[in-house]
N, C-alpha and C positions, 0 to 999 in steps of 0.2 A: 833083292828080288821080291821078297815078301812085302816090303814096304811099298814098292811100286804097285803091286797087286791091290794092296789095301787102298791106296790113293785112287786107283782106277775104279774100284768098287764104290768108293765114296762119291766120286764125280758122277758116275752113272745113276746112283740113287738120288742125288740132288737134281739131276736133269729130269728124272722120272717124276719126282715130287712137283717140280715147277710145271711140267706139262699136264699133270693130272689136276692141278688146281684151276688152271685157266679155263678149261672147258666147263668145269662145274659152275664157276661164276657166270660164264656166258650163257649156260643153259638156264640158270635161275633168272637172269635178266630177260632172256627170250621167253621163258614161261610167263613172266610178269607182263611183258609186252603183248604176248598172245592173249592173255586174259583181258587186258584192256581192249584189244581189238575185238574180241568176242562181245564184250559189253557194249562197245560202240555199235557193232553190227545189230545187236538186239534192240538198241535204242532207235536205230534207223528204221528197223522193221516196225517197231511200235509206233513211231511217228507217222510212217506211211499208212498204217492201219487206222490211226486216229484221224488222218486226213480223209480217208475213205468214209469212216463213220460220220465225220462232221458233214461231209457232202450229202450223205443219205439223210442225216438228221435235219439239215436245212431244207432239203427238198420236201421231206415229210411235213415239217412245220409250215412251209409255204402252201402246201396243198390244204392243210387244215384251216389256215387263215383265209384262203381263197374261198373254201366252202362256207365258212362262217360269214364272210363278207356277202356272198351271194344270198345266203339265207336272210340276213338282216336287210339286204336290199329288197328282196321279195316282200318281206314284212312291211317295209317302209312304203313300197308301192301300194300295198293293200290299204294301209292307213291313209295314204294320200287319196285313194279312191273314196274311202269312208268320209274323209274330211270334205271332199268335194260334194259328196252326196248330202252331208249334213248342212253345208253352206246353202245348197239348193233348197233344202227343206226350210231352212231359216228364212231364205228370201220369200218363199211361198207364204210362210206364216206371217212375216212382216206385211206382205201385201194383203193377206186376209185380215190382219189386225187393222190395217189402215182402212180397208173397206168397211169393217164394222164400225170404226170411229166415224166414218163418213155417214153411214146409215144412222148412227146415233145422233149426229148433228142434225140430220134431216128429220128425225122423228122426235126431237125434243118437245115439239108441240103436240105429239100424239099422246095416247093414253099411257098411264103409268105401268100397266101390266106388260105391254110390249117393250117399254123402256127397261123394265127389270130383267126381262128375258135377254134383251140385247146386252145389258151390262154384265150378266152372268157369262154370256158368250165371250164378251171382251175380256173378262177376268180369266176365263179358261184359256183363251188364246194367248194372253200375256204370260200366264204360268208356263204354258208350253214353249213360248218364246224364250223365257228365261232358261228353261231346261235345255233347249237347243243351243242357246248361247254358251251355257256351261259345257255342253258336249263339244262344241266347236273349240272352246278354249282348251279343254283337256286334250283334244286331238292335236291341236297346234303345239301344245307343250310336249306331248309325246313325240311329235314329228321333230321338234328341235332336239330332243334327247337322242332320237334315232340318228339324226344327221351328225351330231357330235360323235356318236359311236362309230358311224360309218367313216367319218373323217379320220378318227383314230386308227381304225382298222386299215384304212387305205394307206395311211402313213406307215403303219407297221408292215403291210404288204410290200410297199415300195422299198422300205429299208431291208427287209429280208431278201427281196428279189435282187436288190443291188449287191448285197453281200454274197448271195449265191452266184451271181454273175461274176463278181470279183474272184471268188474261189474257183469257179469253172475256168475263167480266163487264165488264172495263175497255173492251174493244172494243165491247161492246153499249152501254155508257154513252156512248162516243164517238159511235157511230152514232146513238143517240137524241138526243144533243146536236146533231148535224148536222141531223137531221130537224126538231128544234124550232127551230133557227136558221133553216132554210129557210122554215119556216112564218111565223116572225116577220118575215123579210124580205119574204115575199109579202104579208103583211097590211099592212106599212108602205108597200109600193109599189103597193097596189091603185090601179088607174087608169092606171098606167104600163105594166103587163104587156101585151104585144102591140103597144105603140106604140113600138117601138124598144128594148124591154127584155125580157130573158128570164132566168129563174132555174132553175138545175139543180144537182144534186149529182153529183159524180164523184170517185172515189178518196178518199172521206172528207172532201170539201170542198164548200163551197157556191160556185157560180160565178154572179155577177151580171154579165150581159153587156149592155152598152148600146151601141146603134148610134150611128154618127156623127151621124145626123140628130136624135137626142135631146139631144146634148150640144154639138155644135160646128157652125159653118158650115164649108164646104169649105175646107181649107187653113188653118184657124184653130185656135188652142188656147185661145181664150176661151170658157168654158162659157156656153151660152145660159140664159135664165131658167128655161125648162122643165127643163133639166138640173139647175140649181141647186136647184130644188124637190125633184126626185127624190133628189139627193144629201143634201139636208137630212133627208129622211125616213129614208134609210139610216143616216145618222150617228146618229139617235136610237136605232136598234137597236144599233149598235156601241157607243154610250156605255153601254148597259145590259149588254152582253155583254162583261165585262172579260177573259174567258179566251179571246178570239178574236184571232188574228193576221190582219192584212189585207195583201194584196199587190194593188197596182194596176198593171195591164199595159196599155200603149198599143199598138195594132196599126194598121197601114195596109195598103192594097193595094199592088200592085207598080208603080203609075204613079209615075214620078219626081216629086218635089216641085219645082215651078217657081216658088215664091214668092221674095220678096226679104226683106231684113232679116237678123235674126240666125239664122233657120232655114236650114240648109244642105241638108238632105235629109230622107228619111222617118224616119231614126233620130232626128233632132232633133225632128221633129213628134210622133212617138210618145212620146218622153220628156217633152216639154213638156205634152202632153195629160194624161199620167198625173200629172205634178206639179201641174197646175192642179186636178185632182180632189182630190189630197191637201190642198191649201190650203183647199178648201171644207170637207172633212171635219173638219179640225182647228179650224174655227171653233166646233165643238161642244166646249166645255171638258171634257166628260166623256170625251173620247178622248185617250189618252196617245199622243203621236207616236211613241214607241218601238215601238208595235205595228204601225206602218205601214211598208210597203216599196214603193218605186217601181221600175218596170222599163219600158223601151221595147223592144218586140220588132220594130219596123219592119214589113217585109213577110214576115218569115220564118216566121210561124206562121199560115198561112191556114186558114180553116174552109170556104171555098168556092173555086170556080175563079176565077182572075183573067182567064179568057178571056171572061167575060160581065159585063155591067153589074150584074146581080143578085148574082153571086158577089163582085165587087169591093166592092159595098155591104156585104155581110155581113162582109168582111174588115176594113173600116174600123170598128173597134169598140174599146171599152175594157172590159176584164174586171176586175172586183173579186173577188178570190179570198179567201174567208173560211175559215180553218183553225183548228179547236179546238186548244188547247194539249194536248200529249201527255205532260205531266209524270207522270201516274199510270202510264202504260204504260212510260215510261222507268225509273221506279223498279222495276217488275217485271223489266225487262230487266237492270238493274244487279244485282239480287239473284240472277240466274241463276248 
């Protein structure tokens, strides 16, 4: 009898040790995945902010170049008017010089005094003519330099404008893709909206938020049948939209988890719930698991107050965040 009791105690101890080791390894793996998810989320936020800053920077540079172009163009017009005026004065001086030469030819037989005065006038006129010719040459040279500067600025303006248009066009296509994706999700989840499910767009992403009551029983991470149906409909949309990355975030309220078993706290519960949803989504063979990211946020990202039952109910949710890939925008950034 004593031996049987000893054997029974040994068996129970072995079972206890086996089951206590598995959750620890799983929890460590989930913690590592969660950190990776958080890092990827921060990178996406930083990339979106960089895109917005680049758009503002390009717009500002375009305005500065445009003002500089207008200023140089105005200066060039003024120089052009000065050049035209100088040419007119040059023509008048040339005519006056020719008249003096004609007078000189007609007065060669006259007295020497008048001839000397006329020669002095001719010399003065020729000196002024040379000055005017130098002025015209300098203005023409400056005009050529201005024209080259204007051509360079115009090319730079065209290049900046083209890149700004490309960026704006890519951003518009991304926004249109987000709107189309939201509409697809809304169509697929018709009947669930308002029954523990809401769909919204924010920061260029589609947020599908599912309340706890749609997916899980209190304290559980097993998805209810109603939730399985909703996730199956969503998976159909994701299978068709290959250029969408998906993050699944589990959230809880601030009430400490008091369950037993492998779950230790709200961190465990939020991660397990997100993982359960991923496993249902990848049942659709059209979804590449590499597109999916899991994160457990525990109680730390509330959307309502934890001071009321209604607020805590809102906080117990799972958010499926759909993000269009930004490959096209990144190519434009890399070409900067």
